[in-house]
C-alpha positions in Angstrom: -194.8 -54.0 16.1 -192.3 -51.6 14.6 -190.1 -53.0 11.8 -186.7 -51.3 11.4 -183.9 -51.7 8.8 -180.2 -50.7 9.0 -179.2 -49.1 5.7 -175.7 -49.6 4.2 -174.9 -45.9 5.0 -175.6 -46.4 8.7 -179.2 -44.8 8.7 -182.0 -46.6 10.5 -185.3 -46.5 8.8 -188.8 -47.7 9.8 -190.7 -50.0 7.3 -194.4 -49.1 7.0 -196.7 -50.2 4.3 -193.8 -51.1 2.0 -192.1 -47.7 2.4 -189.1 -46.6 4.4 -189.2 -43.7 6.8 -186.1 -42.2 8.4 -185.9 -42.3 12.2 -184.7 -39.4 14.2 -181.7 -40.3 16.4 -182.3 -40.7 20.1 -178.8 -39.6 21.1 -178.2 -35.9 21.3 -175.6 -34.4 19.0 -176.3 -36.8 16.0 -177.7 -35.4 12.8 -181.1 -36.3 11.6 -181.1 -39.4 9.4 -182.6 -38.2 6.2 -182.0 -39.6 2.7 -180.4 -36.3 1.6 -177.9 -36.3 4.6 -174.4 -37.5 3.9 -173.4 -40.8 5.5 -171.5 -40.8 8.7 -167.8 -40.8 7.9 -165.6 -41.3 11.0 -162.4 -40.3 9.3 -163.8 -37.0 8.0 -163.5 -33.5 9.4 -166.7 -31.4 9.1 -165.6 -29.7 5.8 -164.0 -32.8 4.1 -167.3 -34.3 3.1 -168.5 -31.3 1.1 -165.4 -30.0 -0.7 -164.3 -33.0 -2.7 -166.5 -34.2 -5.6 -167.9 -37.7 -5.0 -165.5 -40.4 -6.0 -168.3 -42.3 -7.7 -169.0 -39.2 -9.8 -165.3 -38.8 -10.8 -165.1 -42.5 -11.7 -168.3 -42.4 -13.8 -167.3 -39.2 -15.6 -164.1 -41.1 -16.5 -166.2 -44.0 -17.8 -164.2 -46.5 -15.7 -165.3 -49.4 -13.6 -164.2 -49.6 -10.0 -161.5 -52.1 -10.9 -160.2 -49.9 -13.8 -160.2 -46.8 -11.6 -158.4 -48.6 -8.8 -155.7 -49.8 -11.2 -155.2 -46.4 -12.7 -154.8 -44.9 -9.2 -152.6 -47.7 -7.9 -154.9 -48.5 -5.0 -156.9 -51.6 -4.0 -160.4 -51.8 -5.4 -161.6 -52.1 -1.8 -160.3 -48.6 -1.2 -162.4 -47.3 -4.0 -165.5 -49.2 -2.8 -165.0 -47.8 0.8 -164.7 -44.2 -0.5 -167.8 -44.6 -2.7 -169.9 -46.2 0.0 -168.8 -43.5 2.5 -167.1 -46.0 4.8 -163.8 -44.1 4.5 -162.8 -40.6 3.2 -159.8 -40.0 0.9 -157.1 -38.2 2.9 -153.6 -36.8 2.2 -152.2 -37.5 -1.2 -155.3 -39.5 -2.4 -157.5 -36.5 -1.6 -155.1 -34.1 -3.5 -155.0 -36.6 -6.5 -158.8 -36.8 -6.6 -159.1 -33.0 -6.5 -156.8 -32.8 -9.6 -158.7 -35.6 -11.4 -161.8 -33.5 -10.8 -160.3 -30.7 -13.0 -158.3 -32.6 -15.5 -158.8 -36.4 -15.5 -157.1 -37.0 -18.9 -153.9 -35.3 -17.8 -153.7 -37.2 -14.5 -154.4 -40.6 -16.0 -151.8 -39.9 -18.8 -149.2 -38.9 -16.2 -150.0 -42.0 -14.0 -149.8 -44.3 -17.1 -146.4 -43.0 -18.1 -145.1 -43.3 -14.6 -145.9 -47.0 -14.3 -144.3 -48.0 -17.6 -140.8 -49.4 -17.5 -138.1 -46.9 -18.3 
């Protein structure tokens, strides 16, 4: 009997002898499910997934928790979680802000901190 597991990123793997083996998709047009493949992101265009640094990497470089990062960006923590888990892709202004954070996080966080303080 074949034992399968659905992974959080949407991949299906077969369990054999305590190890996971990726299954090739049965539907034509789908990418092979390999551990190195990026998760399926329905909101992403083909080049969106590769051009922006991973949100998790940006957050970790800033030494912030998901809650702290969300508070500094002014978005719900669920948004950060969805971006990091590949369920959603940052678009529009959020995508631009993350691109700037990748180059100069201190400047962005300082600007966002002064913006939210009462005048």
